[in-house]
C-alpha positions as CSV (number, residue, x, y, z in Angstrom):
1,X,-4.2,12.0,2.2
2,X,-8.0,9.6,2.1
3,X,-11.0,12.0,1.2
4,X,-13.9,11.0,2.5
5,X,-17.0,10.2,0.4
6,X,-19.4,12.8,0.3
7,X,-22.9,12.2,2.2
8,X,-24.9,13.2,-0.9
9,X,-26.2,11.9,-4.1
10,X,-23.8,12.4,-6.3
11,X,-19.8,13.0,-5.7
12,X,-17.9,14.2,-7.7
13,X,-13.9,13.3,-8.7
14,X,-11.2,14.8,-10.5
15,X,-8.7,13.5,-12.6
16,X,-7.0,16.1,-13.5
17,X,-7.8,20.0,-14.4
18,X,-9.5,19.5,-17.5
19,X,-11.4,16.4,-16.9
20,X,-14.9,16.2,-14.0
21,X,-16.5,13.3,-13.5
22,X,-19.8,13.1,-11.5
23,X,-20.7,9.5,-10.2
24,X,-23.4,8.4,-7.8
25,X,-22.5,8.1,-3.9
26,X,-22.8,4.2,-4.6
27,X,-20.5,3.9,-7.1
28,X,-18.0,6.2,-5.3
29,X,-18.4,3.6,-2.4
30,X,-18.0,0.6,-4.9
31,X,-15.1,2.0,-6.6
32,X,-13.3,2.6,-3.0
33,X,-14.0,-0.7,-2.4
34,X,-12.8,-2.1,-5.5
35,X,-9.2,-0.3,-5.3
36,X,-9.0,-1.7,-1.8
37,X,-9.6,-5.4,-3.3
38,X,-6.8,-4.8,-6.5
39,X,-4.2,-3.4,-3.6
40,X,-5.2,-6.5,-1.2
41,X,-5.2,-8.9,-4.2
42,X,-1.3,-7.2,-5.1
43,X,0.0,-7.6,-1.6
44,X,-1.1,-11.5,-1.7
45,X,0.5,-11.4,-4.9
46,X,4.2,-10.1,-3.8
47,X,3.5,-12.5,-0.4
48,X,2.9,-15.5,-2.6
49,X,5.6,-14.9,-5.5
50,X,8.0,-14.5,-2.3
51,X,6.8,-17.6,-1.0
52,X,5.8,-15.5,2.3
53,X,2.0,-16.8,1.6
54,X,2.4,-19.7,3.8
55,X,3.2,-17.5,6.7
56,X,1.4,-14.6,5.5
57,X,-2.1,-14.2,4.0
58,X,-4.0,-10.9,3.9
59,X,-7.5,-11.8,4.4
60,X,-8.7,-7.7,4.7
61,X,-7.6,-4.2,4.6
62,X,-8.1,-4.3,8.6
63,X,-5.0,-7.1,8.7
64,X,-2.4,-4.9,6.9
65,X,0.1,-3.5,9.3
66,X,3.4,-1.9,8.9
67,X,5.2,-5.1,9.2
68,X,3.9,-6.5,6.8
69,X,5.2,-3.5,4.4
70,X,8.8,-4.2,6.5
71,X,9.0,-8.4,5.5
72,X,7.9,-7.1,1.9
73,X,10.8,-4.4,1.3
74,X,13.4,-7.1,3.0
75,X,12.5,-10.1,1.1
76,X,12.7,-7.9,-1.7
77,X,15.9,-7.0,-1.1
78,X,17.3,-10.1,-0.8
79,X,16.9,-13.7,1.4
80,X,18.3,-12.7,4.8
81,X,18.0,-9.0,4.5
82,X,16.8,-7.7,8.2
83,X,17.0,-3.3,8.2
84,X,18.3,-2.4,11.2
85,X,16.6,-0.2,13.9
86,X,13.1,-2.1,13.1
87,X,11.2,-2.8,16.7
88,X,10.6,-6.7,16.5
89,X,7.9,-7.7,17.7
90,X,6.5,-4.1,17.7
91,X,4.4,-3.4,20.7
92,X,1.9,-0.6,19.8
93,X,1.3,2.1,17.7
94,X,5.0,4.5,18.3
95,X,6.7,1.2,17.8
96,X,4.5,0.9,14.1
97,X,5.3,4.4,13.4
98,X,9.2,4.0,14.0
99,X,9.5,1.0,11.7
100,X,6.6,3.0,9.0
101,X,9.7,5.7,9.2
102,X,12.5,3.1,8.6
103,X,10.8,1.7,5.9
104,X,10.0,4.7,3.9
105,X,13.9,6.1,4.4
106,X,15.0,2.6,2.7
107,X,12.0,3.5,-0.1
108,X,13.3,6.8,-0.4
109,X,16.9,5.6,-1.0
110,X,15.8,3.9,-3.9
111,X,13.1,6.2,-5.6
112,X,14.0,9.6,-4.5
113,X,12.9,12.6,-4.3
114,X,9.4,11.3,-6.3
115,X,7.9,9.9,-2.9
116,X,4.3,10.8,-2.8
117,X,3.4,13.0,0.6
118,X,0.5,11.3,1.2
119,X,2.3,8.4,2.7
120,X,3.2,9.1,6.0
121,X,4.1,6.7,8.8
122,X,1.3,7.4,10.6
123,X,-1.2,7.3,7.6
124,X,0.0,4.3,7.0
125,X,0.0,3.0,11.0
126,X,-3.8,4.1,10.3
127,X,-3.8,2.5,7.4
128,X,-5.5,5.1,5.0
129,X,-6.2,4.0,2.0
130,X,-4.3,6.0,-0.6
131,X,-1.3,5.9,1.7
132,X,-1.7,1.8,0.9
133,X,-2.3,2.1,-2.5
134,X,0.6,3.6,-3.1
135,X,2.7,2.2,-0.3
136,X,1.7,-1.0,-2.4
137,X,2.0,0.4,-6.0
138,X,5.7,1.6,-5.0
139,X,6.7,-1.7,-3.5
140,X,5.2,-3.7,-6.7
141,X,7.4,-1.7,-9.1
142,X,10.5,-2.4,-6.5
143,X,9.8,-6.1,-6.9
144,X,9.8,-6.0,-10.9
145,X,12.6,-3.4,-11.9
146,X,14.4,-6.1,-8.5
147,X,13.5,-9.5,-9.2
148,X,11.1,-9.4,-12.4
149,X,8.1,-9.6,-10.8
150,X,5.0,-7.8,-12.7
151,X,1.5,-8.0,-10.5
152,X,-1.2,-9.7,-13.0
153,X,-4.2,-7.4,-13.6
154,X,-7.4,-8.7,-11.8
155,X,-10.1,-8.0,-14.6
156,X,-11.4,-5.0,-12.2
157,X,-11.0,-1.7,-13.9
158,X,-11.3,1.1,-11.7
């Protein structure tokens, strides 16, 4: 679940129970934007790796949809693969939630019980930052394992 950045002068980020760091609200917002940029870069890299960038190129966070993830996972699975029970094209939020449930089910078949609880159909449809970042990281790992694709670091340390 996304945690809103506090509206005070300092924001505390807990990395684990033993390490805490206090950063300014401005730096926390910059970090959040940087993480979003890296996620967009990862999505675009995957699209380009599968030659999907001619038809789809992610311009910004607001352009992320469950359909994008369905296409990516189908492509990772192999040419011509189309998952059953996907509503094409989705007409409303309920269709997007349904498609995301199918997507999550397919991913869980691959990764089993290590699937993060933060990723829910509703959080993906709402484009929650944490859910999207986790989902992209999982898709990137699946692409690496199944297709040998490794997303290069773009040099922005987070």
